[in-house]
C-alpha positions in Angstrom: -18.1 8.5 104.8 -20.0 6.8 107.6 -21.1 8.3 110.8 -21.2 5.4 113.3 -18.6 2.8 114.3 -19.2 -1.0 114.4 -17.2 -1.7 117.5 -16.6 -5.3 116.4 -14.5 -4.0 113.5 -12.2 -1.8 115.7 -8.5 -2.7 115.3 -6.7 0.1 117.0 -6.4 3.7 118.3 -4.3 6.5 116.8 -3.5 9.7 118.8 -3.4 12.5 116.2 -0.8 15.1 116.8 -1.6 17.2 113.8 -3.2 17.1 110.3 -2.5 18.8 107.0 -3.2 18.6 103.3 -1.3 18.7 100.1 -4.0 19.9 97.7 -1.9 19.3 94.5 -1.7 15.6 95.5 -5.3 15.5 96.7 -4.2 14.0 100.0 -4.9 14.7 103.6 -2.5 13.5 106.3 -2.8 12.6 110.0 0.4 12.5 111.9 0.4 10.8 115.3 1.1 7.8 117.4 -0.4 4.3 117.5 -1.6 4.0 121.0 -3.4 0.6 120.7 -3.6 -2.2 118.2 -2.8 -2.0 114.5 -3.2 0.2 111.4 -3.2 -1.0 107.8 -3.9 0.6 104.4 -7.4 0.0 103.3 -8.8 0.3 106.8 -10.7 3.3 108.1 -9.9 6.2 110.5 -12.9 7.4 112.3 -12.5 11.2 113.0 -14.7 12.4 115.9 -17.2 15.1 115.0 -18.9 15.2 118.5 -19.6 12.8 121.3 -21.4 10.2 119.2 -20.7 10.9 115.5 -17.5 10.1 113.6 -16.4 10.7 110.0 -14.9 7.5 108.5 -12.1 8.0 105.9 -10.2 5.3 104.1 -6.5 5.0 104.8 -4.8 4.8 101.4 -1.4 4.1 102.8 0.7 4.5 106.0 4.0 6.5 105.7 6.6 7.3 108.4 8.3 10.6 109.1 11.1 11.6 111.3 10.6 14.6 113.7 13.1 15.5 116.3 14.8 12.1 115.9 11.5 10.2 116.5 9.6 8.2 113.9 5.8 9.0 113.6 3.3 7.2 111.4 1.3 9.3 109.0 -2.1 8.1 107.7 -2.6 9.2 104.1 -6.1 9.9 103.1 -7.1 10.4 99.4 -9.6 13.2 99.0 -11.1 15.5 96.4 -11.1 19.3 96.8 -14.5 19.5 98.7 -13.4 16.6 101.0 -10.1 18.3 101.7 -11.8 21.5 102.6 -14.1 19.6 105.0 -11.2 17.7 106.6 -9.1 20.8 107.0 -12.0 22.6 108.6 -12.1 20.0 111.3 -8.6 21.0 112.5 -7.9 17.4 113.6 -5.2 17.4 116.2 -4.6 16.4 119.8 -7.4 13.8 119.6 -7.9 10.1 119.4 -9.0 8.5 116.2 -10.5 4.9 116.1 -9.1 2.6 113.4 -11.4 -0.1 112.1 -11.8 -2.4 109.2 -15.1 -1.0 108.2 -16.3 2.4 106.9 -17.9 4.0 103.8 -16.2 3.3 100.5 
């Protein structure tokens, strides 16, 4: 998990509507809309912690769900129990996440 974004690696922006976890699968999900650029598996979502720090998490895959007859992308993040607890505690929703090719492995 990295804390700063290399702006040259930014590929897109994702407006998170909501987030949730499925602990049995050890996965965290961000549902939202791509507002700019692209998103790919293997890239990183930078979740804002405050005005200058972000938490970079690797996108394992991108799924799509239907809600009220509209399709929404879902970013799937693999995470262990402690990481899931941290991500859930952030209550990610109604905020913009930067997508980049770089982040902590």
